[in-house]
N, C-alpha and C positions, 0 to 999 in steps of 0.2 A: 722470442726464445733463440738464448747464443749460446753456445757450445764450445768450450775452447780449450787447451791445453798444450803445454811449450810442446816443439817438436812436432804438432799435427796442425793445421787449417783451419780454421775457427770457421765456423759454418753458423749460420742465423737462421732461423725458421718464421713460421706463423702459424698462430692455429687460431682458430675463428671461433668462438663462444657468443652463443646468442643467447643472450639476457629476454629472458618473457619476464613483462613487465608484470601483468597481469594475470590469471586464468579465466576461461571464458567463463558468464553465468546465465540462468534466466529469474526470472520473479515471477511468479505466474498466484494471481488472485485467486479464492478458491469459488465466487460468485464475482463478478465482473460487473455487475446491477444487482442494484438492491433495491429492495419496493422498501420503503416503513412508514408507520405512523406516527403521530405525535407521542411524546409519553413513553416510544416504544424504547427497549436494548437491543443492540446489536452489535456483531460482532464480526469485525473485519478479523480475514486470515487469507496472510499469501504465505507461498514457498516460493523459496532461494534456496536453488540450487547450482553446483557446477557440472558442466556441460562438455566438461576438458576429456572427461572419460567415461566409460560405458561400464558398468550401469552410472549412469547422473547421480551425485550422488548431493544429498539436504547440507546445503551451506550450516555449522553453531557456530556464537559465539557473531552475529552479525549486527549491525545496527540498522533498526529499519525504523522508521518511521512518515507518519503522515501529515498533510496539510490539504485542507481544503483549498482550490483556484477561485479565487477573485474573495476567501475571505481566509486567508494567512495566519490572520487571529486564532485560529480554531487550527490547532495542530496537538500534532501528541507521539511516541514512541509503540512501538509495535513488541512482544515477549515473545521470549519463547513458550510455545504450546507443549511442552515436554518431546515435543517431534523432534530429531534433528533435523532443521529447514523449515518448520513450521513457525508463522510466528501469527500473531493474533493482538486484538486490544478489544475490549467491551467498550460500547459508545450508548448513551442514552441521547436521542430524539429531541432532548427537549435544549442541546446546544446548537442547536441551527432556528435559528428567528422566522428565517418566512418556509410559510408552506410551497416549495419547489423544487428543484434538482441542482446539486449540490454533486461536484464534482472532484475526487480525494484524487488525491499524486500521492502515494505512495513507493519509496525510496530506501534501497536496502543496499549496504555497503560492510564490505571488512576488507582489510589489507588483503592486497595480493587477489583480488578479485575485483572481476567488471563490475562498477557500478551499476547497478540496475533501475529502473523506476517504470512504476503501471500503474491505468489507474483504473477506480471504480465509479460507476454513477449511481448516487442513492438519489431512490426518487423517496417526496418525503412526500406524504399522502396526508387529507382529512380523512376523520373515521366516519363512519357512516352513520348517520343520526335523521329523526324524522321528529317535524315540526306540526303538530295537529291541535285543530280547536276543539275545546272541550264540549262544545255544542256548535251545533252544523249552520244555526240562526241566529244572529241580532238582533234585536228590534230595538230603532233609537228615534226617540219622541223629543220634538225640539217642539218649544213654547216660546212664545212670543209675551214680552210683560208689556 
């Protein structure tokens, strides 16, 4: 900054401006591990909040997405559940081909906030079932022709 006027000595000074690019944030899954069965409906829920001020406040209007690690073709978006900072997505386990564990990566971002990522482990399980013979014995006859 410079100040000058005829008849006076021109003076120059500097002012330090700190431009904060992004506000600190955190992303937390409601459940970081879910046990699910074939053909079951599940809900993924995460909370994206600003941790710059106290109390921490939820971040509205964020872009929240998920993808399955090792299967990136399985992906989608989470939407606000009606409470500021909470985002959800409903899935049916039939989108997962094999009975195994899947790790979902959830990413939340909004202009002015630090982008955050968390993971949720899905353990896809078989439904319990039984197989029993109607008769406990079976007689087999062999005939020679």
